[in-house]
C-alpha positions as CSV (number, residue, x, y, z in Angstrom):
1,M,0.0,0.0,0.0
2,T,1.4,3.4,-1.0
3,D,1.8,6.1,1.7
4,I,-0.9,8.7,1.8
5,R,0.2,12.2,0.9
6,Q,-1.6,14.4,3.4
7,I,0.1,17.8,2.7
8,T,-0.6,19.0,6.2
9,K,0.7,22.5,6.9
10,D,-1.2,23.3,10.1
11,E,-1.7,21.0,13.1
12,A,-5.4,21.7,13.0
13,Y,-5.6,19.5,9.9
14,D,-3.4,16.7,11.1
15,A,-4.9,13.3,10.3
16,V,-4.6,9.7,11.2
17,A,-5.9,6.6,9.4
18,P,-9.7,6.1,9.7
19,D,-9.2,2.9,11.7
20,D,-6.6,4.3,14.1
21,F,-9.0,5.0,17.0
22,P,-6.3,4.5,19.6
23,A,-4.8,7.8,18.3
24,M,-8.0,9.5,19.4
25,M,-7.4,8.3,23.0
26,D,-4.0,9.8,23.2
27,V,-4.1,11.7,26.5
28,E,-2.0,14.6,25.1
29,R,-4.4,15.0,22.2
30,Y,-7.4,16.1,24.4
31,G,-5.6,19.3,25.6
32,A,-4.2,20.3,22.2
33,R,-7.3,21.9,20.8
34,S,-7.1,24.5,18.0
35,T,-9.1,27.7,18.5
36,A,-9.4,28.2,14.7
37,F,-13.0,27.0,14.5
38,D,-14.4,28.2,17.8
39,K,-16.3,31.2,16.2
40,I,-17.9,28.9,13.6
41,I,-18.9,26.4,16.3
42,S,-20.2,28.9,18.7
43,A,-22.4,30.5,16.0
44,T,-24.2,27.3,15.4
45,H,-27.2,28.3,17.6
46,D,-27.6,31.5,15.5
47,H,-28.6,29.5,12.4
48,F,-30.3,26.5,14.0
49,W,-33.5,25.3,12.2
50,D,-35.5,22.1,12.1
51,P,-36.9,20.9,8.8
52,L,-39.5,18.9,10.7
53,D,-40.9,21.9,12.6
54,E,-43.5,24.0,10.6
55,K,-42.5,27.2,12.4
56,Y,-39.3,27.1,10.3
57,I,-40.7,25.6,7.0
58,D,-44.0,24.0,6.0
59,F,-43.6,21.3,3.3
60,S,-47.3,21.1,2.9
61,E,-47.3,24.4,0.9
62,S,-48.8,23.6,-2.5
63,F,-47.6,24.5,-6.0
64,D,-49.4,24.1,-9.3
65,M,-47.0,21.6,-11.0
66,E,-49.3,21.2,-14.0
67,N,-49.4,24.9,-15.0
68,E,-46.3,26.5,-13.5
69,M,-42.6,26.0,-13.9
70,I,-40.6,25.7,-10.7
71,M,-37.8,27.5,-12.5
72,P,-38.4,30.0,-15.3
73,E,-38.3,28.8,-18.9
74,E,-34.9,30.5,-19.7
75,F,-33.3,28.4,-16.9
76,I,-34.1,25.2,-18.9
77,V,-31.5,25.1,-21.8
78,E,-33.2,22.2,-23.6
79,L,-36.4,24.2,-24.2
80,R,-34.5,26.3,-26.8
81,L,-33.5,23.2,-28.8
82,P,-35.3,22.3,-32.1
83,C,-36.3,18.8,-30.9
84,F,-38.3,20.3,-28.0
85,Q,-40.4,22.6,-30.2
86,K,-42.8,19.8,-30.9
87,L,-43.8,19.6,-27.3
88,S,-47.1,21.1,-26.2
89,E,-47.0,23.9,-23.6
90,K,-48.2,21.5,-20.9
91,E,-45.4,19.1,-21.9
92,K,-42.8,21.9,-21.8
93,I,-44.0,22.7,-18.2
94,R,-43.8,19.1,-17.3
95,F,-40.3,18.8,-18.7
96,A,-39.1,21.9,-17.0
97,N,-40.4,20.5,-13.7
98,E,-38.8,17.2,-14.3
99,S,-35.5,19.1,-15.0
100,A,-36.0,20.8,-11.6
101,R,-36.5,17.3,-10.1
102,W,-33.3,16.1,-11.6
103,M,-31.4,19.2,-10.3
104,L,-32.9,19.0,-6.8
105,S,-32.2,15.2,-6.8
106,A,-28.5,16.0,-7.6
107,I,-28.5,18.6,-4.8
108,L,-29.9,15.9,-2.4
109,H,-27.2,13.4,-3.4
110,G,-24.6,16.2,-2.9
111,E,-25.9,16.9,0.6
112,Q,-25.7,13.1,1.4
113,G,-22.1,13.2,0.1
114,A,-21.4,16.2,2.4
115,L,-22.9,14.4,5.3
116,N,-20.7,11.3,4.8
117,L,-17.6,13.4,4.1
118,S,-18.1,15.4,7.3
119,A,-18.6,12.2,9.3
120,S,-15.4,10.7,7.7
121,L,-13.4,13.8,8.9
122,C,-14.5,13.0,12.5
123,H,-12.6,9.7,12.1
124,I,-9.4,11.1,10.9
125,L,-8.9,14.7,12.3
126,R,-6.7,14.6,15.4
127,D,-7.4,18.1,16.5
128,P,-10.5,18.2,18.9
129,G,-11.6,21.6,17.6
130,A,-11.5,20.5,14.0
131,Q,-13.2,17.3,15.0
132,E,-16.0,19.2,16.8
133,Y,-16.5,21.4,13.8
134,A,-16.7,18.3,11.5
135,A,-19.3,16.8,13.9
136,N,-21.3,20.0,13.8
137,Q,-21.3,20.1,10.0
138,T,-22.4,16.4,9.9
139,R,-25.4,17.4,12.0
140,E,-26.2,20.3,9.7
141,E,-25.8,18.2,6.5
142,A,-28.1,15.6,8.0
143,R,-30.9,18.2,8.3
144,H,-30.2,19.3,4.6
145,V,-30.7,15.7,3.6
146,T,-34.0,15.6,5.5
147,A,-35.1,18.9,4.1
148,F,-34.4,18.2,0.5
149,S,-35.9,14.7,0.8
150,R,-39.1,16.3,2.2
151,Y,-39.2,18.9,-0.7
152,V,-38.7,16.3,-3.4
153,Q,-41.3,14.1,-1.8
154,A,-43.8,16.9,-1.6
155,R,-43.3,17.8,-5.3
156,W,-42.5,14.5,-7.0
157,G,-42.7,11.6,-4.6
158,K,-39.1,10.5,-4.8
159,P,-35.8,11.7,-6.2
160,L,-34.1,10.6,-9.5
161,P,-30.9,8.5,-9.4
162,V,-27.6,10.3,-9.2
163,G,-25.9,11.0,-12.5
164,Q,-22.8,8.9,-13.0
165,T,-20.3,11.9,-13.1
166,L,-21.6,13.5,-9.9
167,G,-21.9,10.1,-8.2
168,D,-18.4,9.1,-9.1
169,L,-16.9,12.4,-8.0
170,L,-18.8,12.4,-4.7
171,T,-17.6,8.8,-4.1
172,D,-14.0,9.7,-4.8
173,I,-14.1,12.7,-2.5
174,V,-15.9,10.9,0.4
175,N,-13.5,7.9,0.2
176,A,-10.3,9.9,-0.4
177,P,-7.9,9.4,2.6
178,E,-6.2,12.7,1.9
179,V,-7.7,15.6,3.9
180,Y,-6.8,18.1,1.1
181,K,-8.9,16.2,-1.4
182,K,-11.8,16.2,1.0
183,I,-11.6,19.9,1.7
184,V,-10.8,21.2,-1.8
185,G,-13.3,18.8,-3.4
186,M,-16.2,19.1,-1.0
187,Q,-15.8,22.1,1.3
188,M,-14.7,24.4,-1.5
189,L,-15.8,23.1,-4.9
190,V,-19.0,21.2,-4.1
191,E,-20.0,23.7,-1.4
192,G,-19.2,26.5,-3.8
193,L,-21.3,24.8,-6.4
194,A,-24.1,24.5,-3.9
195,M,-23.9,28.2,-2.9
196,G,-24.1,29.3,-6.5
197,A,-27.0,26.9,-7.2
198,F,-28.9,28.0,-4.1
199,A,-28.4,31.7,-4.9
200,S,-29.9,31.0,-8.4
201,L,-32.8,29.0,-6.9
202,Y,-33.5,31.7,-4.3
203,T,-33.5,34.6,-6.8
204,R,-35.2,32.9,-9.7
205,S,-37.5,30.1,-8.5
206,N,-41.3,30.5,-8.8
207,D,-41.9,28.2,-5.9
208,P,-42.0,30.1,-2.6
209,L,-41.3,26.9,-0.7
210,L,-38.1,26.3,-2.6
211,V,-37.0,29.9,-2.1
212,K,-37.5,29.5,1.7
213,L,-35.7,26.1,1.8
214,T,-32.7,27.4,-0.1
215,Q,-32.3,30.4,2.2
216,L,-32.4,28.2,5.3
217,V,-29.8,25.8,3.8
218,M,-27.6,28.8,2.8
219,T,-27.4,29.9,6.5
220,D,-25.5,26.7,7.2
221,E,-23.5,26.5,3.9
222,A,-22.0,29.9,4.4
223,F,-20.2,28.5,7.5
224,H,-19.2,25.3,5.8
225,H,-17.5,27.4,3.1
226,K,-15.6,29.3,5.9
227,F,-14.1,26.1,7.1
228,G,-12.6,25.5,3.6
229,K,-11.4,29.1,3.6
230,I,-9.6,28.7,7.0
231,W,-7.9,25.6,5.6
232,A,-6.8,27.6,2.5
233,D,-5.5,30.5,4.5
234,R,-3.5,28.2,6.8
235,T,-2.2,25.8,4.1
236,I,-1.8,27.4,0.6
237,P,0.9,30.0,1.5
238,K,3.1,27.2,3.0
239,L,3.0,24.8,0.1
240,S,6.1,23.8,-1.8
241,K,5.9,24.2,-5.6
242,E,5.2,20.5,-6.0
243,E,2.5,20.5,-3.4
244,Q,0.9,23.6,-4.9
245,E,0.7,21.8,-8.3
246,I,-0.8,18.6,-6.7
247,I,-3.6,20.7,-5.2
248,E,-4.1,22.9,-8.3
249,D,-4.3,19.8,-10.5
250,W,-6.9,18.1,-8.2
251,A,-9.0,21.3,-8.1
252,A,-8.8,21.7,-12.0
253,H,-9.7,18.0,-12.4
254,C,-12.8,18.4,-10.1
255,F,-13.8,21.7,-11.9
256,Q,-13.5,20.2,-15.4
257,T,-15.4,17.1,-14.4
258,L,-18.3,19.3,-13.1
259,L,-18.2,21.8,-16.0
260,F,-18.3,19.4,-18.8
261,N,-20.6,16.7,-17.4
262,L,-22.9,18.1,-14.8
263,V,-25.3,19.6,-17.4
264,N,-24.5,17.0,-20.1
265,P,-27.7,15.4,-21.6
266,E,-26.0,12.0,-21.2
267,Q,-26.2,12.5,-17.4
268,K,-29.9,13.5,-17.6
269,K,-30.8,10.7,-20.1
270,V,-33.4,9.3,-17.6
271,L,-35.6,12.3,-18.4
272,Y,-35.9,12.3,-22.2
273,P,-37.7,9.0,-23.2
274,Q,-41.0,10.0,-21.5
275,F,-41.1,13.0,-23.9
276,G,-40.4,10.9,-27.0
277,L,-36.8,12.0,-27.2
278,D,-33.4,10.3,-26.9
279,W,-30.4,11.8,-25.2
280,E,-28.1,11.5,-28.2
281,T,-30.4,13.8,-30.3
282,V,-30.6,16.3,-27.4
283,Q,-26.8,16.2,-26.9
284,A,-26.1,16.8,-30.6
285,E,-28.4,19.8,-30.6
286,M,-26.9,21.0,-27.4
287,I,-23.4,20.9,-28.7
288,E,-24.6,22.9,-31.7
289,A,-26.5,25.4,-29.6
290,V,-24.3,26.0,-26.6
291,T,-20.8,27.2,-27.4
292,D,-17.8,28.4,-25.3
293,D,-19.1,31.9,-26.1
294,D,-22.4,31.0,-24.6
295,R,-20.7,29.6,-21.5
296,R,-18.6,32.8,-21.2
297,E,-21.8,34.9,-21.4
298,Q,-23.5,32.8,-18.8
299,M,-20.5,33.1,-16.5
300,K,-20.8,36.8,-16.4
301,E,-23.8,36.4,-14.1
302,G,-22.8,36.6,-10.4
303,T,-24.9,33.5,-9.4
304,N,-23.6,31.3,-12.2
305,I,-22.4,28.2,-10.4
306,F,-19.2,27.8,-12.3
307,R,-18.3,31.5,-11.9
308,V,-18.7,30.9,-8.1
309,L,-16.4,27.9,-8.3
310,I,-13.7,29.7,-10.1
311,K,-13.9,32.7,-7.7
312,T,-13.7,30.3,-4.7
313,L,-10.5,28.7,-6.1
314,L,-9.0,32.1,-7.1
315,K,-9.6,33.7,-3.7
316,A,-8.2,30.7,-2.0
317,G,-4.9,30.9,-3.9
318,I,-5.5,27.6,-5.7
319,I,-5.4,29.2,-9.1
320,T,-2.0,30.5,-10.2
321,D,-0.4,31.7,-13.4
322,R,0.2,28.0,-14.2
323,T,-3.5,27.2,-14.4
324,K,-5.3,30.5,-14.9
325,A,-5.4,30.2,-18.7
326,F,-7.7,27.1,-18.3
327,Y,-10.3,29.1,-16.3
328,A,-9.8,32.3,-18.3
329,T,-11.5,30.5,-21.2
330,Y,-14.7,31.1,-19.4
331,V,-14.3,34.2,-17.2
332,D,-12.3,37.4,-17.0
333,M,-9.8,36.5,-14.3
334,D,-8.7,40.1,-13.7
335,E,-12.3,41.1,-13.2
336,L,-12.9,38.2,-10.8
337,R,-9.7,39.1,-8.9
338,D,-10.8,42.7,-8.4
339,E,-14.2,41.6,-6.9
340,G,-14.4,41.7,-3.2
341,D,-14.0,38.6,-1.0
342,R,-17.7,38.3,-0.3
343,M,-19.3,35.3,-2.0
344,V,-22.6,35.0,-3.8
345,G,-25.2,34.1,-1.3
346,D,-23.5,35.8,1.8
347,D,-26.2,38.5,1.9
348,I,-29.0,35.9,1.5
349,A,-27.6,33.8,4.3
350,E,-27.2,36.8,6.6
351,E,-30.9,37.8,6.1
352,G,-31.8,34.2,6.8
353,I,-29.8,34.2,10.0
354,K,-31.6,37.3,11.1
355,Y,-34.9,35.6,10.4
356,L,-33.8,32.5,12.4
357,K,-32.7,34.6,15.3
358,T,-36.2,36.0,15.7
359,I,-37.7,32.5,15.7
360,N,-35.1,31.0,18.0
361,F,-34.9,33.9,20.4
362,S,-38.7,34.0,20.6
363,A,-38.8,30.2,21.2
364,N,-36.1,30.5,24.0
365,T,-38.0,33.4,25.6
366,D,-41.2,31.3,25.6
367,A,-39.4,28.3,27.1
368,L,-37.9,30.5,29.9
369,S,-41.4,32.0,30.6
370,K,-42.8,28.5,31.0
371,V,-40.0,27.5,33.4
372,S,-40.6,30.6,35.5
373,A,-44.3,30.0,35.6
374,A,-43.7,26.4,36.7
375,E,-41.6,27.6,39.5
């Protein structure tokens, strides 16, 4: 068995083998706790919410699936293709909502990946503070799985299977023994992808229930993203040239996999037969219709998921002169560099936290009143 290349530059990210539980019982370990994650951990109560409690979100809210699109028509690329023009208006609405089902199913699978990855970090991170943070995130990802499961159930009954590309990438990241692969792959790229997707859903969805759900989830995801940023701040400046290239190449691999396959009709082929279409025809027309120029134009939008990913990597110092030409095919790197450090979705998350504080503070006040009355 080859040695695992951990590339650890800060003791907070020191790791052991997942089956080395005796290392967790080292008496010196308990007192060697990093304070790097204390603020994120202590803020947990500020963004607490329960997907099973109607005072936070009510999944019984109805939506006219037959006559309304969950996402606007311009969000569904296929509806611009020639082979879709034969569909009736009702069929176009149904396809648009099946596309939304596919996207929300992918998000649900991604949340399950984040849950398992966070749990796997609990097994390998030696630092008690980092381990507590990972346990915290595991709890929050679990409520996301519950919440998106409830939403999909309310609108469609059950989710669609994961696309092979996303499924393979999530499996690689979750099972990777290297901490840097887990953090770059999940905490930065997949979480960055999620923040971009949630911002798009929040700003453009026609379903008020989905708008509310995405904001609640974003109140958690903003903190998960910070965990990845802390890692980058403490790791990237200390890398050797060889280590920098290893991490850059892993990030570029993950990005390229997501960019060229996540919206590929082959990944969505489960959708087309019920509309009398085959994925090869859709793919051929998509290649004709969607060019690199179109992708560049789409990536000018602040909530575009791939623009968010590139900004995440750039601000973390993971994109250098060596690899920036690859990303510059799609975005203006100088423009992106000049943007502030705030990420898309930060404002939405902050408004959501204010909303949650009013609910949670009120609930705590009511509980204290009941205790006082009982005394």
